[in-house]
ZALUM-856741 format. One record per residue (C-alpha): residue number from 1; residue in three letters; x, y, z. Coordinates in nm, 3 decimals, m for minus. Example, Ala and Ser with C-alpha at 12.3 -4.5 7.8 and 13.67 -1.06 7.14 Angstrom:
! ZALUM-856741
{bake 1 'ala' {1.230 m0.450 0.780}}
{bake 2 'ser' {1.367 m0.106 0.714}}
This chain:
! ZALUM-856741
{bake 1 'met' {13.377 11.656 9.902}}
{bake 2 'thr' {13.283 11.463 10.217}}
{bake 3 'lys' {13.272 11.681 10.526}}
{bake 4 'arg' {13.485 11.599 10.829}}
{bake 5 'ile' {13.302 11.608 11.165}}
{bake 6 'val' {13.457 11.613 11.511}}
{bake 7 'val' {13.225 11.550 11.806}}
{bake 8 'val' {13.313 11.685 12.150}}
{bake 9 'ala' {13.140 11.515 12.445}}
{bake 10 'ser' {13.183 11.482 12.820}}
{bake 11 'gly' {12.947 11.204 12.926}}
{bake 12 'arg' {12.728 10.923 12.808}}
{bake 13 'gly' {12.720 11.041 12.447}}
{bake 14 'ser' {12.362 10.960 12.352}}
{bake 15 'asn' {12.351 11.251 12.106}}
{bake 16 'phe' {12.684 11.133 11.970}}
{bake 17 'gln' {12.523 10.792 11.917}}
{bake 18 'ala' {12.238 10.956 11.727}}
{bake 19 'ile' {12.495 11.113 11.493}}
{bake 20 'ile' {12.675 10.780 11.453}}
{bake 21 'gly' {12.347 10.614 11.358}}
{bake 22 'ala' {12.268 10.881 11.100}}
{bake 23 'leu' {12.616 10.847 10.952}}
{bake 24 'gln' {12.584 10.470 10.932}}
{bake 25 'arg' {12.247 10.501 10.759}}
{bake 26 'gly' {12.400 10.739 10.506}}
{bake 27 'ser' {12.166 11.025 10.593}}
{bake 28 'ile' {12.455 11.259 10.677}}
{bake 29 'pro' {12.706 11.305 10.392}}
{bake 30 'ala' {13.009 11.319 10.619}}
{bake 31 'glu' {13.267 11.124 10.816}}
{bake 32 'cys' {13.321 11.149 11.191}}
{bake 33 'val' {13.699 11.172 11.211}}
{bake 34 'ala' {13.728 11.195 11.591}}
{bake 35 'leu' {13.560 11.205 11.928}}
{bake 36 'val' {13.731 11.455 12.155}}
{bake 37 'thr' {13.650 11.430 12.525}}
{bake 38 'asp' {13.761 11.608 12.839}}
{bake 39 'asn' {13.659 11.306 13.049}}
{bake 40 'pro' {13.865 10.984 13.031}}
{bake 41 'lys' {13.572 10.794 13.185}}
{bake 42 'ala' {13.306 10.918 12.942}}
{bake 43 'tyr' {13.082 10.642 12.807}}
{bake 44 'ala' {13.099 10.824 12.474}}
{bake 45 'ile' {13.446 10.669 12.436}}
{bake 46 'glu' {13.294 10.321 12.420}}
{bake 47 'arg' {13.045 10.439 12.160}}
{bake 48 'ala' {13.329 10.576 11.947}}
{bake 49 'gln' {13.534 10.258 11.977}}
{bake 50 'ala' {13.234 10.046 11.876}}
{bake 51 'ala' {13.198 10.260 11.561}}
{bake 52 'asn' {13.575 10.264 11.487}}
{bake 53 'ile' {13.595 10.640 11.542}}
{bake 54 'pro' {13.930 10.767 11.675}}
{bake 55 'val' {13.923 10.901 12.031}}
{bake 56 'val' {14.128 11.191 12.164}}
{bake 57 'val' {14.120 11.244 12.541}}
{bake 58 'val' {14.211 11.592 12.660}}
{bake 59 'asp' {14.171 11.529 13.033}}
{bake 60 'tyr' {14.067 11.853 13.199}}
{bake 61 'gly' {14.192 11.729 13.535}}
{bake 62 'ser' {14.547 11.687 13.411}}
{bake 63 'phe' {14.601 12.056 13.333}}
{bake 64 'ala' {14.717 12.313 13.586}}
{bake 65 'thr' {14.501 12.591 13.443}}
{bake 66 'arg' {14.194 12.628 13.224}}
{bake 67 'glu' {14.406 12.820 12.972}}
{bake 68 'leu' {14.645 12.527 12.927}}
{bake 69 'tyr' {14.351 12.292 12.884}}
{bake 70 'glu' {14.193 12.519 12.624}}
{bake 71 'gln' {14.521 12.533 12.430}}
{bake 72 'ala' {14.543 12.154 12.427}}
{bake 73 'leu' {14.179 12.123 12.321}}
{bake 74 'leu' {14.233 12.367 12.035}}
{bake 75 'thr' {14.539 12.173 11.923}}
{bake 76 'ala' {14.341 11.846 11.928}}
{bake 77 'leu' {14.067 12.001 11.717}}
{bake 78 'lys' {14.311 12.151 11.467}}
{bake 79 'asp' {14.491 11.817 11.433}}
{bake 80 'ala' {14.162 11.656 11.327}}
{bake 81 'arg' {14.102 11.922 11.057}}
{bake 82 'pro' {13.722 11.937 11.100}}
{bake 83 'asp' {13.478 12.110 10.871}}
{bake 84 'leu' {13.230 12.101 11.160}}
{bake 85 'val' {13.272 12.070 11.537}}
{bake 86 'val' {12.966 11.932 11.716}}
{bake 87 'leu' {12.927 11.982 12.089}}
{bake 88 'ala' {12.714 11.688 12.201}}
{bake 89 'gly' {12.689 11.701 12.578}}
{bake 90 'tyr' {13.013 11.893 12.630}}
{bake 91 'met' {12.979 12.023 12.984}}
{bake 92 'arg' {13.219 12.317 12.972}}
{bake 93 'ile' {13.205 12.666 12.831}}
{bake 94 'val' {13.414 12.684 12.515}}
{bake 95 'gly' {13.697 12.937 12.530}}
{bake 96 'ser' {13.696 13.239 12.303}}
{bake 97 'ala' {14.001 13.129 12.103}}
{bake 98 'ile' {13.825 12.806 12.001}}
{bake 99 'val' {13.500 12.989 11.927}}
{bake 100 'arg' {13.682 13.232 11.698}}
{bake 101 'glu' {13.872 12.952 11.524}}
{bake 102 'tyr' {13.550 12.768 11.438}}
{bake 103 'ala' {13.307 13.057 11.397}}
{bake 104 'gly' {13.015 12.934 11.187}}
{bake 105 'lys' {13.159 12.581 11.204}}
{bake 106 'met' {13.069 12.479 11.559}}
{bake 107 'met' {12.722 12.381 11.678}}
{bake 108 'asn' {12.576 12.287 12.015}}
{bake 109 'ile' {12.256 12.128 12.135}}
{bake 110 'his' {12.082 12.268 12.441}}
{bake 111 'pro' {11.779 12.112 12.617}}
{bake 112 'ala' {11.561 12.423 12.617}}
{bake 113 'leu' {11.388 12.653 12.372}}
{bake 114 'leu' {11.649 12.926 12.361}}
{bake 115 'pro' {11.682 13.209 12.444}}
{bake 116 'ser' {11.494 13.085 12.752}}
{bake 117 'phe' {11.666 12.880 13.023}}
{bake 118 'thr' {12.033 12.898 12.933}}
{bake 119 'gly' {12.306 12.722 13.129}}
{bake 120 'leu' {12.264 12.421 13.353}}
{bake 121 'his' {11.941 12.256 13.477}}
{bake 122 'ser' {11.733 12.406 13.198}}
{bake 123 'gln' {11.454 12.149 13.244}}
{bake 124 'arg' {11.429 12.244 13.612}}
{bake 125 'gln' {11.422 12.609 13.516}}
{bake 126 'ala' {11.138 12.542 13.271}}
{bake 127 'leu' {10.931 12.357 13.531}}
{bake 128 'glu' {10.988 12.624 13.795}}
{bake 129 'his' {10.878 12.889 13.546}}
{bake 130 'gly' {10.559 12.700 13.465}}
{bake 131 'val' {10.598 12.690 13.088}}
{bake 132 'lys' {10.359 12.478 12.881}}
{bake 133 'leu' {10.609 12.399 12.605}}
{bake 134 'ala' {10.972 12.297 12.642}}
{bake 135 'gly' {11.216 12.145 12.397}}
{bake 136 'cys' {11.565 12.163 12.254}}
{bake 137 'thr' {11.767 12.400 12.038}}
{bake 138 'val' {12.057 12.341 11.803}}
{bake 139 'his' {12.256 12.659 11.757}}
{bake 140 'phe' {12.588 12.784 11.627}}
{bake 141 'val' {12.833 12.862 11.905}}
{bake 142 'asp' {12.944 13.217 11.973}}
{bake 143 'glu' {13.108 13.376 12.275}}
{bake 144 'ser' {12.780 13.415 12.465}}
{bake 145 'leu' {12.630 13.144 12.687}}
{bake 146 'asp' {12.391 12.940 12.471}}
{bake 147 'gly' {12.330 13.255 12.268}}
{bake 148 'gly' {12.450 13.181 11.915}}
{bake 149 'pro' {12.229 13.186 11.605}}
{bake 150 'ile' {11.955 12.922 11.620}}
{bake 151 'ile' {11.960 12.648 11.354}}
{bake 152 'leu' {11.648 12.455 11.455}}
{bake 153 'gln' {11.425 12.376 11.751}}
{bake 154 'arg' {11.190 12.096 11.855}}
{bake 155 'cys' {10.910 12.118 12.110}}
{bake 156 'val' {10.750 11.891 12.368}}
{bake 157 'arg' {10.447 11.959 12.585}}
{bake 158 'val' {10.505 12.000 12.957}}
{bake 159 'met' {10.270 11.772 13.151}}
{bake 160 'asp' {10.118 11.866 13.487}}
{bake 161 'asp' {10.288 11.568 13.655}}
{bake 162 'asp' {10.630 11.617 13.494}}
{bake 163 'asp' {10.941 11.624 13.706}}
{bake 164 'glu' {11.288 11.715 13.590}}
{bake 165 'asp' {11.370 11.358 13.479}}
{bake 166 'thr' {11.050 11.286 13.285}}
{bake 167 'leu' {11.072 11.617 13.102}}
{bake 168 'ala' {11.443 11.569 13.029}}
{bake 169 'asn' {11.375 11.222 12.886}}
{bake 170 'arg' {11.107 11.349 12.646}}
{bake 171 'ile' {11.327 11.636 12.537}}
{bake 172 'leu' {11.617 11.394 12.481}}
{bake 173 'ile' {11.410 11.201 12.226}}
{bake 174 'gln' {11.377 11.524 12.028}}
{bake 175 'glu' {11.747 11.603 12.071}}
{bake 176 'his' {11.831 11.273 11.902}}
{bake 177 'leu' {11.630 11.388 11.599}}
{bake 178 'ala' {11.729 11.753 11.596}}
{bake 179 'leu' {12.107 11.728 11.619}}
{bake 180 'pro' {12.158 11.483 11.329}}
{bake 181 'glu' {11.919 11.693 11.120}}
{bake 182 'ala' {12.119 12.010 11.186}}
{bake 183 'val' {12.446 11.829 11.110}}
{bake 184 'arg' {12.298 11.699 10.785}}
{bake 185 'leu' {12.188 12.047 10.678}}
{bake 186 'phe' {12.536 12.184 10.746}}
{bake 187 'cys' {12.705 11.900 10.558}}
{bake 188 'glu' {12.474 11.957 10.261}}
{bake 189 'asp' {12.580 12.326 10.258}}
{bake 190 'arg' {12.221 12.432 10.320}}
{bake 191 'leu' {12.275 12.667 10.615}}
{bake 192 'ser' {12.368 13.035 10.597}}
{bake 193 'ile' {12.407 13.280 10.886}}
{bake 194 'glu' {12.270 13.629 10.836}}
{bake 195 'gly' {12.311 13.826 11.157}}
{bake 196 'arg' {12.108 13.646 11.422}}
{bake 197 'lys' {11.921 13.435 11.170}}
{bake 198 'val' {12.018 13.099 11.024}}
{bake 199 'lys' {11.851 13.040 10.689}}
{bake 200 'thr' {11.800 12.700 10.532}}
{bake 201 'cys' {11.804 12.658 10.157}}
């Protein structure tokens, strides 16, 4: 049975576009049934419209409290009935109720080799630390910050003349490969979580 994917994004949606491309090529056996965004001005909306993917805007700024926003976001996700929720540049911490609802069914991409450099500005953190390798991580979401079980990682070398932007751009190329691959593995029922480890069959 074809899996149902919901993508949650806050900004330009380049990782969302990578998923759209993989779906259109038939390399992911799934259907993207909705883009959910907290930002009514997100460029990801235009990407969804171009691909005829329904858009649901849950505008963070229109809610009096974070709790009310989280309730509305959870309702939007439930209405879409996803088998997998993909956070692709979602710039907020997911509330515990949503994490529990989609435990083992929600993945995120982070532009660092976790568990190093969690949170924001991870490329800057990597440069300040002087690492020789950086990269990206796709992981299942749990209630910790960027701490869920790791699905896959991709590396790039850190060059002596790198700044935050040049490093981020090289990592982004790998993100566009890693996230669709992780989604494909999930949709092919090839991932299993055993404690902290994600095994691929």
